[in-house]
C-alpha positions as a Markdown table, in Angstrom:
| # | Residue | x | y | z |
|---|---|---|---|---|
| 1 | Met | 0.0 | 0.0 | 0.0 |
| 2 | Lys | 1.3 | 3.5 | -0.9 |
| 3 | Asp | 1.7 | 5.9 | 2.0 |
| 4 | Lys | 1.2 | 9.6 | 2.6 |
| 5 | Glu | 2.0 | 11.8 | 5.5 |
| 6 | Ile | -1.1 | 13.0 | 7.4 |
| 7 | Ser | -2.1 | 14.6 | 10.7 |
| 8 | Val | -5.4 | 13.0 | 12.0 |
| 9 | Gln | -6.7 | 12.4 | 15.5 |
| 10 | Leu | -9.5 | 9.9 | 16.3 |
| 11 | Thr | -11.5 | 10.4 | 19.5 |
| 12 | Asp | -14.1 | 8.0 | 21.0 |
| 13 | Ile | -17.0 | 8.7 | 23.3 |
| 14 | Asn | -15.1 | 7.7 | 26.4 |
| 15 | Gly | -12.1 | 10.1 | 25.9 |
| 16 | Phe | -9.7 | 7.8 | 24.1 |
| 17 | Arg | -7.5 | 9.6 | 21.6 |
| 18 | Gln | -5.2 | 8.3 | 18.9 |
| 19 | Asp | -3.0 | 10.4 | 16.7 |
| 20 | Phe | -1.9 | 9.3 | 13.2 |
| 21 | Lys | 1.0 | 10.6 | 11.2 |
| 22 | Ser | 0.7 | 8.3 | 8.2 |
| 23 | Leu | -2.1 | 7.2 | 6.0 |
| 24 | Arg | -1.1 | 3.5 | 6.3 |
| 25 | Ala | -1.3 | 3.6 | 10.1 |
| 26 | Leu | -4.8 | 5.1 | 9.9 |
| 27 | His | -5.8 | 2.5 | 7.4 |
| 28 | Asn | -4.5 | -0.4 | 9.5 |
| 29 | Phe | -6.2 | 0.9 | 12.7 |
| 30 | Ala | -9.5 | 1.4 | 10.9 |
| 31 | Lys | -9.4 | -2.2 | 9.5 |
| 32 | Lys | -8.8 | -3.6 | 13.0 |
| 33 | Glu | -11.7 | -1.6 | 14.5 |
| 34 | Leu | -13.9 | -2.5 | 11.6 |
| 35 | Gln | -13.2 | -6.2 | 12.1 |
| 36 | Val | -13.9 | -6.1 | 15.9 |
| 37 | Trp | -17.1 | -4.1 | 15.8 |
| 38 | Ser | -18.4 | -6.0 | 12.8 |
| 39 | Glu | -18.0 | -9.2 | 14.8 |
| 40 | His | -19.8 | -7.5 | 17.8 |
| 41 | Tyr | -22.6 | -6.3 | 15.5 |
| 42 | Glu | -23.1 | -9.7 | 14.0 |
| 43 | Ala | -23.1 | -11.4 | 17.5 |
| 44 | Val | -25.7 | -9.0 | 18.9 |
| 45 | Asn | -28.0 | -9.3 | 15.8 |
| 46 | Ala | -27.7 | -13.0 | 16.0 |
| 47 | Lys | -29.1 | -12.9 | 19.6 |
| 48 | Asn | -31.9 | -10.5 | 18.7 |
| 49 | Ser | -34.8 | -11.0 | 16.4 |
| 50 | Arg | -34.5 | -7.5 | 14.8 |
| 51 | Asn | -31.6 | -5.4 | 13.7 |
| 52 | Ile | -30.1 | -3.1 | 16.4 |
| 53 | Ser | -29.9 | 0.5 | 15.4 |
| 54 | Asp | -27.7 | 1.7 | 18.3 |
| 55 | Pro | -25.2 | 4.3 | 16.9 |
| 56 | Thr | -22.2 | 3.0 | 18.9 |
| 57 | Leu | -22.8 | -0.6 | 17.8 |
| 58 | Ser | -23.3 | 0.6 | 14.2 |
| 59 | Ala | -20.2 | 2.9 | 14.2 |
| 60 | His | -18.3 | 0.2 | 12.2 |
| 61 | Asn | -20.1 | 1.5 | 9.1 |
| 62 | Tyr | -18.0 | 4.7 | 9.3 |
| 63 | Phe | -14.9 | 2.6 | 9.6 |
| 64 | Lys | -16.0 | 0.6 | 6.6 |
| 65 | Thr | -16.5 | 3.8 | 4.6 |
| 66 | Leu | -13.0 | 5.0 | 5.7 |
| 67 | Val | -11.3 | 1.8 | 4.7 |
| 68 | Asn | -13.0 | 1.5 | 1.4 |
| 69 | Thr | -12.3 | 5.1 | 0.6 |
| 70 | Ile | -8.5 | 4.7 | 1.3 |
| 71 | Asp | -8.5 | 1.5 | -0.7 |
| 72 | Ser | -10.0 | 3.3 | -3.7 |
| 73 | Trp | -7.2 | 5.9 | -3.6 |
| 74 | Gln | -4.4 | 3.4 | -4.3 |
| 75 | Asp | -4.3 | 3.7 | -8.1 |
| 76 | Glu | -4.4 | 7.5 | -8.1 |
| 77 | Leu | -2.5 | 8.3 | -4.8 |
| 78 | Ala | 0.9 | 8.6 | -6.4 |
| 79 | Lys | -0.4 | 11.1 | -9.1 |
| 80 | Trp | -2.0 | 13.5 | -6.6 |
| 81 | Asp | -0.3 | 16.7 | -5.6 |
| 82 | Asp | -0.6 | 18.0 | -2.0 |
| 83 | Ala | -3.6 | 20.2 | -2.7 |
| 84 | Thr | -5.6 | 17.3 | -4.2 |
| 85 | Phe | -4.6 | 15.0 | -1.4 |
| 86 | Gln | -5.6 | 17.5 | 1.3 |
| 87 | Gln | -9.0 | 18.0 | -0.5 |
| 88 | Lys | -9.6 | 14.3 | -0.4 |
| 89 | Met | -8.7 | 14.1 | 3.3 |
| 90 | Ile | -11.2 | 16.9 | 4.0 |
| 91 | Glu | -13.9 | 14.9 | 2.2 |
| 92 | Leu | -12.9 | 11.8 | 4.1 |
| 93 | Asn | -13.2 | 13.7 | 7.4 |
| 94 | Gln | -16.6 | 15.0 | 6.5 |
| 95 | Asn | -17.9 | 11.5 | 5.4 |
| 96 | Ser | -16.6 | 9.3 | 8.2 |
| 97 | Ile | -13.9 | 10.6 | 10.7 |
| 98 | Arg | -15.9 | 13.5 | 12.2 |
| 99 | His | -18.9 | 11.2 | 13.0 |
| 100 | Leu | -16.7 | 8.8 | 15.1 |
| 101 | Ser | -16.2 | 11.1 | 18.1 |
| 102 | Ser | -19.9 | 11.0 | 19.0 |
| 103 | Arg | -20.6 | 7.3 | 18.2 |
| 104 | Trp | -17.5 | 5.2 | 18.3 |
| 105 | Leu | -16.1 | 3.3 | 21.4 |
| 106 | Trp | -12.6 | 2.0 | 21.1 |
| 107 | Ser | -12.5 | -1.8 | 21.0 |
| 108 | Gly | -9.6 | -1.8 | 23.5 |
| 109 | Asp | -11.6 | 0.0 | 26.1 |
| 110 | Ala | -12.8 | -2.2 | 29.1 |
| 111 | Thr | -16.3 | -0.7 | 28.6 |
| 112 | Ser | -16.7 | -2.2 | 25.1 |
| 113 | Glu | -17.0 | -5.9 | 26.2 |
| 114 | Thr | -19.6 | -5.1 | 29.0 |
| 115 | Phe | -21.5 | -2.9 | 26.5 |
| 116 | Val | -21.7 | -5.7 | 24.0 |
| 117 | Asn | -22.7 | -8.2 | 26.8 |
| 118 | Cys | -25.6 | -5.8 | 27.8 |
| 119 | Phe | -27.0 | -6.3 | 24.3 |
| 120 | Ile | -26.6 | -10.0 | 24.4 |
| 121 | Glu | -27.8 | -10.6 | 28.0 |
| 122 | His | -30.4 | -7.8 | 28.2 |
| 123 | Asn | -31.5 | -5.5 | 25.4 |
| 124 | Glu | -30.8 | -2.3 | 23.5 |
| 125 | Gln | -32.3 | 0.1 | 26.2 |
| 126 | Thr | -30.2 | -1.5 | 28.9 |
| 127 | Ala | -27.0 | -1.2 | 26.8 |
| 128 | Ala | -27.7 | 2.4 | 25.9 |
| 129 | Ala | -28.4 | 3.3 | 29.6 |
| 130 | Phe | -25.2 | 1.5 | 30.7 |
| 131 | Leu | -23.1 | 3.3 | 28.1 |
| 132 | Lys | -24.6 | 6.7 | 29.0 |
| 133 | Tyr | -23.8 | 6.3 | 32.7 |
| 134 | Val | -20.2 | 5.1 | 32.1 |
| 135 | Thr | -19.3 | 7.6 | 29.4 |
| 136 | Lys | -21.3 | 10.7 | 30.5 |
| 137 | Arg | -22.2 | 9.9 | 34.2 |
| 138 | Gln | -25.8 | 10.5 | 33.3 |
| 139 | Val | -29.0 | 8.6 | 34.3 |
| 140 | Glu | -32.2 | 8.5 | 32.5 |
| 141 | Thr | -34.7 | 10.8 | 34.2 |
| 142 | Asn | -37.6 | 8.4 | 33.4 |
| 143 | Gln | -37.0 | 5.4 | 35.7 |
| 144 | Asn | -40.3 | 3.8 | 35.0 |
| 145 | Asn | -38.5 | 1.9 | 32.3 |
| 146 | Ile | -37.0 | -1.1 | 34.0 |
| 147 | Asp | -34.5 | -1.7 | 31.1 |
| 148 | Ser | -33.1 | 1.8 | 31.5 |
| 149 | Phe | -32.9 | 1.4 | 35.2 |
| 150 | Asn | -31.1 | -1.9 | 34.9 |
| 151 | Gly | -28.6 | -0.3 | 32.5 |
| 152 | Ala | -27.9 | 2.6 | 34.9 |
| 153 | Met | -27.4 | 0.1 | 37.8 |
| 154 | Leu | -25.0 | -2.0 | 35.7 |
| 155 | Gly | -23.2 | 1.2 | 34.8 |
| 156 | Tyr | -23.0 | 2.2 | 38.5 |
| 157 | Glu | -21.7 | -1.2 | 39.5 |
| 158 | Phe | -19.1 | -1.1 | 36.6 |
| 159 | Val | -17.8 | 2.2 | 37.8 |
| 160 | Asn | -18.0 | 1.9 | 41.6 |
| 161 | Gln | -18.7 | -1.6 | 42.9 |
| 162 | Ala | -17.3 | -5.1 | 42.7 |
| 163 | Ser | -20.2 | -7.0 | 41.2 |
| 164 | Glu | -19.1 | -10.3 | 39.7 |
| 165 | Ile | -21.2 | -9.6 | 36.6 |
| 166 | Thr | -20.0 | -6.1 | 35.6 |
| 167 | Lys | -17.2 | -5.1 | 37.8 |
| 168 | Arg | -14.3 | -3.2 | 36.2 |
| 169 | Arg | -11.8 | -6.0 | 37.0 |
| 170 | Asn | -13.7 | -8.5 | 34.9 |
| 171 | Gly | -14.0 | -6.0 | 32.1 |
| 172 | Glu | -10.2 | -5.4 | 32.3 |
| 173 | Lys | -9.6 | -9.1 | 32.2 |
| 174 | Val | -11.8 | -9.5 | 29.2 |
| 175 | Ser | -10.0 | -6.6 | 27.5 |
| 176 | Leu | -6.6 | -8.1 | 28.3 |
| 177 | Gly | -7.8 | -11.4 | 27.2 |
| 178 | His | -8.9 | -9.9 | 24.0 |
| 179 | Leu | -5.5 | -8.3 | 23.5 |
| 180 | Arg | -3.8 | -11.6 | 24.4 |
| 181 | Asn | -5.9 | -13.5 | 22.0 |
| 182 | Ser | -5.2 | -10.9 | 19.3 |
| 183 | Phe | -1.5 | -11.2 | 20.0 |
| 184 | Ser | -1.7 | -15.0 | 20.0 |
| 185 | Asp | -3.6 | -15.0 | 16.7 |
| 186 | Ala | -1.0 | -12.6 | 15.2 |
| 187 | Lys | 1.8 | -14.8 | 16.5 |
| 188 | Asn | 0.3 | -17.9 | 15.1 |
| 189 | Glu | -0.4 | -16.2 | 11.8 |
| 190 | Leu | 3.2 | -14.9 | 11.7 |
| 191 | Phe | 4.6 | -18.4 | 12.5 |
| 192 | Ser | 2.3 | -19.9 | 9.9 |
| 193 | Glu | 3.5 | -17.3 | 7.3 |
| 194 | Val | 7.1 | -18.0 | 8.2 |
| 195 | Asp | 6.5 | -21.8 | 7.8 |
| 196 | Asp | 4.8 | -21.2 | 4.5 |
| 197 | Leu | 7.6 | -18.9 | 3.4 |
| 198 | Lys | 10.2 | -21.5 | 4.4 |
| 199 | Lys | 8.3 | -24.2 | 2.6 |
| 200 | Gly | 8.0 | -22.0 | -0.4 |
| 201 | Ile | 11.7 | -21.2 | -0.4 |
| 202 | Asn | 12.6 | -24.9 | -0.1 |
| 203 | Glu | 10.3 | -25.7 | -3.0 |
| 204 | Trp | 11.7 | -22.8 | -5.0 |
| 205 | Asp | 15.3 | -24.0 | -4.2 |
| 206 | Glu | 14.5 | -27.5 | -5.4 |
| 207 | Asp | 12.7 | -26.4 | -8.5 |
| 208 | Thr | 15.5 | -23.9 | -9.3 |
| 209 | Arg | 18.1 | -26.6 | -8.9 |
| 210 | Val | 16.2 | -28.9 | -11.2 |
| 211 | Gln | 15.7 | -26.2 | -13.8 |
| 212 | Phe | 19.3 | -25.1 | -13.5 |
| 213 | Asn | 20.6 | -28.7 | -14.0 |
| 214 | Arg | 18.2 | -29.1 | -17.0 |
| 215 | Leu | 19.3 | -25.7 | -18.4 |
| 216 | Phe | 23.0 | -26.6 | -17.8 |
| 217 | Lys | 22.6 | -29.9 | -19.7 |
| 218 | Ala | 20.8 | -28.1 | -22.5 |
| 219 | Asn | 23.4 | -25.3 | -22.7 |
| 220 | Lys | 26.2 | -27.9 | -22.6 |
| 221 | Tyr | 24.7 | -29.8 | -25.5 |
| 222 | Leu | 24.0 | -26.6 | -27.5 |
| 223 | Gly | 27.6 | -25.5 | -26.7 |
| 224 | Glu | 29.1 | -28.7 | -28.0 |
| 225 | Arg | 27.0 | -28.5 | -31.2 |
| 226 | Arg | 27.9 | -24.8 | -31.6 |
| 227 | Ile | 31.6 | -25.7 | -31.2 |
| 228 | Lys | 31.4 | -28.4 | -33.8 |
| 229 | His | 29.6 | -26.1 | -36.1 |
| 230 | His | 32.2 | -23.4 | -35.6 |
| 231 | Asn | 35.0 | -25.8 | -36.1 |
| 232 | Lys | 33.4 | -27.0 | -39.4 |
| 233 | Gln | 32.9 | -23.4 | -40.5 |
| 234 | Phe | 36.5 | -22.6 | -39.5 |
| 235 | Asp | 37.9 | -25.5 | -41.5 |
| 236 | Glu | 35.8 | -24.4 | -44.5 |
| 237 | Lys | 37.0 | -20.9 | -44.1 |
| 238 | Leu | 40.6 | -22.0 | -43.7 |
| 239 | His | 40.3 | -24.0 | -46.9 |
| 240 | Asp | 38.8 | -21.0 | -48.7 |
| 241 | Trp | 41.5 | -18.7 | -47.2 |
| 242 | Ser | 44.2 | -21.1 | -48.3 |
| 243 | Ser | 42.8 | -21.2 | -51.8 |
| 244 | Ala | 42.5 | -17.4 | -51.9 |
| 245 | Ile | 46.1 | -17.0 | -50.6 |
| 246 | Gly | 47.3 | -19.5 | -53.3 |
| 247 | Glu | 45.5 | -17.5 | -56.0 |
| 248 | Leu | 46.9 | -14.3 | -54.6 |
| 249 | Glu | 50.4 | -15.8 | -54.7 |
| 250 | Lys | 49.9 | -16.9 | -58.2 |
| 251 | Thr | 48.6 | -13.5 | -59.2 |
| 252 | Tyr | 51.6 | -11.9 | -57.5 |
| 253 | Glu | 54.0 | -14.1 | -59.4 |
| 254 | Glu | 52.3 | -13.3 | -62.7 |
| 255 | Lys | 52.4 | -9.6 | -61.7 |
| 256 | Leu | 56.2 | -9.9 | -61.1 |
| 257 | Arg | 56.6 | -11.6 | -64.5 |
| 258 | Leu | 54.6 | -8.9 | -66.3 |
| 259 | Lys | 55.8 | -5.9 | -64.3 |
| 260 | Lys | 58.8 | -5.2 | -66.6 |
| 261 | Pro | 56.8 | -5.7 | -69.8 |
| 262 | Ala | 54.1 | -3.3 | -68.5 |
| 263 | Glu | 56.8 | -0.7 | -67.7 |
| 264 | Tyr | 58.4 | -1.3 | -71.1 |
| 265 | Trp | 55.0 | -0.7 | -72.9 |
| 266 | Lys | 54.4 | 2.3 | -70.8 |
| 267 | Asn | 57.7 | 3.8 | -71.7 |
| 268 | Ala | 57.3 | 2.8 | -75.3 |
| 269 | Ala | 53.9 | 4.5 | -75.5 |
| 270 | Ser | 55.6 | 7.7 | -74.2 |
| 271 | Lys | 58.5 | 7.4 | -76.7 |
| 272 | Tyr | 56.2 | 6.8 | -79.6 |
| 273 | Gly | 54.0 | 9.7 | -78.5 |
| 274 | Arg | 57.0 | 12.1 | -78.6 |
| 275 | Gln | 58.1 | 10.7 | -82.0 |
| 276 | Ala | 54.6 | 11.2 | -83.4 |
| 277 | Ile | 54.5 | 14.8 | -82.2 |
| 278 | Leu | 58.0 | 15.3 | -83.7 |
| 279 | Trp | 57.0 | 13.9 | -87.1 |
| 280 | Thr | 53.8 | 15.9 | -87.0 |
| 281 | Leu | 55.8 | 19.1 | -86.3 |
| 282 | Ser | 58.1 | 18.2 | -89.2 |
| 283 | Ile | 55.1 | 17.8 | -91.5 |
| 284 | Ile | 53.8 | 21.2 | -90.5 |
| 285 | Ala | 57.2 | 22.8 | -90.9 |
| 286 | Leu | 57.7 | 21.2 | -94.4 |
| 287 | Ser | 54.2 | 22.2 | -95.4 |
| 288 | Leu | 54.9 | 25.8 | -94.4 |
| 289 | Leu | 58.3 | 25.8 | -96.2 |
| 290 | Gly | 56.7 | 24.4 | -99.4 |
| 291 | Leu | 53.8 | 26.8 | -99.2 |
| 292 | Val | 56.1 | 29.8 | -99.0 |
| 293 | Tyr | 58.4 | 28.6 | -101.8 |
| 294 | Phe | 55.7 | 27.6 | -104.3 |
| 295 | Arg | 53.7 | 30.7 | -103.5 |
| 296 | Glu | 56.7 | 32.9 | -104.4 |
| 297 | Phe | 57.4 | 30.8 | -107.5 |
| 298 | Phe | 53.8 | 31.0 | -108.8 |
| 299 | Val | 53.4 | 34.7 | -108.0 |
| 300 | Thr | 56.6 | 35.4 | -110.0 |
| 301 | Trp | 55.5 | 33.2 | -112.8 |
| 302 | Leu | 52.0 | 34.8 | -113.0 |
| 303 | Gln | 53.5 | 38.3 | -113.1 |
| 304 | Gly | 55.5 | 37.3 | -116.2 |
| 305 | Gln | 58.8 | 37.7 | -114.5 |
| 306 | Glu | 61.7 | 35.4 | -115.1 |
| 307 | Thr | 62.1 | 32.5 | -112.7 |
| 308 | Asp | 65.1 | 30.4 | -111.9 |
| 309 | Val | 63.4 | 27.4 | -113.3 |
| 310 | Lys | 61.9 | 28.1 | -116.7 |
| 311 | Leu | 58.7 | 26.1 | -117.3 |
| 312 | Asn | 58.8 | 26.8 | -121.1 |
| 313 | Thr | 61.8 | 24.5 | -121.5 |
| 314 | Ile | 61.9 | 20.7 | -121.2 |
| 315 | Gln | 64.8 | 21.0 | -118.6 |
| 316 | Gly | 62.7 | 23.4 | -116.5 |
| 317 | Val | 59.6 | 21.2 | -116.5 |
| 318 | Ile | 61.6 | 18.1 | -115.6 |
| 319 | Leu | 63.4 | 20.0 | -112.8 |
| 320 | Phe | 60.2 | 21.4 | -111.4 |
| 321 | Gly | 58.5 | 18.0 | -111.6 |
| 322 | Ser | 61.4 | 16.4 | -109.8 |
| 323 | Phe | 61.2 | 19.0 | -107.0 |
| 324 | Ala | 57.5 | 18.5 | -106.7 |
| 325 | Ala | 57.8 | 14.7 | -106.6 |
| 326 | Ala | 60.5 | 14.9 | -104.0 |
| 327 | Phe | 58.4 | 17.2 | -101.9 |
| 328 | Ala | 55.4 | 15.0 | -102.2 |
| 329 | Tyr | 57.4 | 11.8 | -101.4 |
| 330 | Leu | 58.9 | 13.5 | -98.4 |
| 331 | Met | 55.5 | 14.5 | -97.1 |
| 332 | Lys | 54.3 | 11.0 | -97.6 |
| 333 | Val | 57.2 | 9.5 | -95.7 |
| 334 | Leu | 56.8 | 12.0 | -92.8 |
| 335 | Ser | 53.0 | 11.2 | -92.7 |
| 336 | Arg | 53.7 | 7.5 | -92.6 |
| 337 | Leu | 56.2 | 8.0 | -89.8 |
| 338 | Ala | 53.8 | 10.2 | -87.8 |
| 339 | Phe | 50.8 | 7.7 | -88.3 |
| 340 | Ser | 53.1 | 4.8 | -87.5 |
| 341 | Ser | 54.2 | 6.5 | -84.3 |
| 342 | Phe | 50.6 | 7.1 | -83.2 |
| 343 | His | 49.7 | 3.6 | -84.1 |
| 344 | Leu | 52.6 | 2.2 | -82.1 |
| 345 | Met | 51.8 | 4.5 | -79.1 |
| 346 | Arg | 48.2 | 3.3 | -79.1 |
| 347 | Asp | 49.3 | -0.4 | -79.4 |
| 348 | Ala | 51.7 | 0.0 | -76.4 |
| 349 | Glu | 48.9 | 1.6 | -74.3 |
| 350 | Glu | 46.5 | -1.2 | -75.2 |
| 351 | Arg | 49.1 | -3.9 | -74.3 |
| 352 | Glu | 49.8 | -2.1 | -71.0 |
| 353 | Gln | 46.0 | -2.1 | -70.2 |
| 354 | Leu | 45.7 | -5.7 | -71.4 |
| 355 | Thr | 48.4 | -6.7 | -68.9 |
| 356 | Tyr | 46.4 | -5.2 | -66.0 |
| 357 | Leu | 43.2 | -6.8 | -67.3 |
| 358 | Tyr | 45.0 | -10.1 | -67.4 |
| 359 | Leu | 46.2 | -9.7 | -63.8 |
| 360 | Ser | 42.7 | -8.8 | -62.6 |
| 361 | Leu | 41.1 | -11.7 | -64.5 |
| 362 | Ile | 43.5 | -14.3 | -63.0 |
| 363 | Asn | 42.8 | -12.8 | -59.6 |
| 364 | Glu | 39.0 | -13.3 | -59.9 |
| 365 | Ser | 39.0 | -16.6 | -61.7 |
| 366 | Glu | 41.3 | -19.4 | -62.7 |
| 367 | Leu | 42.5 | -19.3 | -66.3 |
| 368 | Asp | 42.8 | -22.5 | -68.3 |
| 369 | Lys | 45.8 | -23.1 | -70.7 |
| 370 | Asp | 44.0 | -22.0 | -73.9 |
| 371 | Ala | 42.8 | -18.7 | -72.4 |
| 372 | Arg | 46.3 | -18.0 | -71.0 |
| 373 | Asp | 47.9 | -18.7 | -74.3 |
| 374 | Ile | 45.5 | -16.3 | -76.1 |
| 375 | Val | 46.3 | -13.5 | -73.6 |
| 376 | Leu | 50.0 | -14.1 | -73.7 |
| 377 | Gln | 50.0 | -14.2 | -77.5 |
| 378 | Ala | 48.1 | -10.9 | -77.5 |
| 379 | Leu | 50.7 | -9.4 | -75.1 |
| 380 | Phe | 53.8 | -10.6 | -76.8 |
| 381 | Ser | 52.9 | -10.7 | -80.5 |
| 382 | Arg | 54.8 | -8.7 | -83.1 |
| 383 | Thr | 53.5 | -5.2 | -83.7 |
| 384 | Glu | 52.7 | -3.9 | -87.2 |
| 385 | Thr | 54.4 | -0.6 | -87.8 |
| 386 | Gly | 52.2 | 0.4 | -90.7 |
| 387 | Leu | 55.3 | 1.4 | -92.8 |
| 388 | Leu | 55.1 | -1.7 | -95.1 |
| 389 | Gln | 52.0 | -2.7 | -97.1 |
| 390 | Gln | 52.7 | -6.5 | -96.9 |
| 391 | Glu | 53.4 | -6.4 | -93.2 |
| 392 | His | 51.2 | -8.8 | -91.3 |
| 393 | Gly | 51.5 | -10.0 | -87.7 |
| 394 | Pro | 49.4 | -12.2 | -85.5 |
| 395 | Thr | 45.9 | -10.8 | -85.0 |
| 396 | Met | 45.6 | -9.2 | -81.5 |
| 397 | Pro | 42.3 | -10.5 | -79.8 |
| 398 | Gly | 39.9 | -8.0 | -78.3 |
| 399 | Val | 38.7 | -7.8 | -74.7 |
| 400 | Gly | 35.4 | -9.4 | -75.6 |
| 401 | Glu | 37.2 | -12.4 | -77.0 |
| 402 | Ile | 39.4 | -12.8 | -74.0 |
| 403 | Val | 36.4 | -12.6 | -71.6 |
| 404 | Lys | 34.5 | -15.1 | -73.7 |
| 405 | Asn | 37.4 | -17.6 | -73.5 |
| 406 | Leu | 37.7 | -17.0 | -69.8 |
| 407 | Ser | 34.0 | -17.8 | -69.4 |
| 408 | Lys | 34.4 | -21.0 | -71.3 |
| 409 | Gly | 37.4 | -21.9 | -69.1 |
| 410 | Arg | 35.4 | -21.5 | -65.9 |
| 411 | Ser | 32.5 | -23.5 | -67.2 |
């Protein structure tokens, strides 16, 4: 049960006062009073043919309201702020607490047992007159009613005399006996709860040990299976790693073999590129030189001036034709050299890239002998310079043909 700090005082009709600083303490006290006075109420009603409407005997209804109200707060108690809680306490005081001071008699008071016995052994008027004399020292003015007179007399003997029926000492004995019985019941209940708790702990310990052993065996079995599975996976991975390392070593060996050729083709591509640029510049220079010379020659000839080479003579025509043929032949030779250099540069670049392609392919898959021969033939075949018309070397395969042969080799 959740608890809250309070400041409440309960007062009964005989001057008993009890202060409460916590809601839990008030709740427990109210439950005890409700239980005792409910039992008294049932005992009195069982002895009488009609329900008794005495306010003191029926005061347990206010305790019932108090207990039920506090029980209904449990779900919302933690959410309330101080102002809300104080408002609820004011409502509780108006509904139940404030009515107890004029009706309730503490169950631990010696008067309570004698009061209940007056109901059982006599009647409601006798009990009311007895309680009025004991608590207020008042006697009914109308003594014509024998029940009221008997109640007053019982009250008088309870307060002042030693009657064996109602004397205070017997009331105190009954009250102490009540407390002793309550203590004995509480002790027996505590011992019973301890025994149940001990039994429950032993059963829990036994069940826990059985479950632990079962769980241990299951985990041991699963652990052994897991270890076997991991060992199998490790062996498979080790085999895969060994194969991968072997392939990497083979790739590295091929790379070492082809490293120098790749560097050679790279340098060759640079060399042929420079030569191509040089031959191209020579063609441009020769073209400019021929353009300047022949322009000057034709301008002079068109103006009708005399030229060094006379075109109206056979010797001049032959000489001019020889110069023109030599110029054209030189241009053709320089063009062939330039295109050949560009061709050789492109071929060297392709061979360099083909080398790296070959290394990447053997790293990703295993090459068979035919595919390897095709690639090596393409890498180390004779290159056509383009200078001779009847020059034919082995045909260099394309990348598509190499990949196609590699796919056939894998399948």
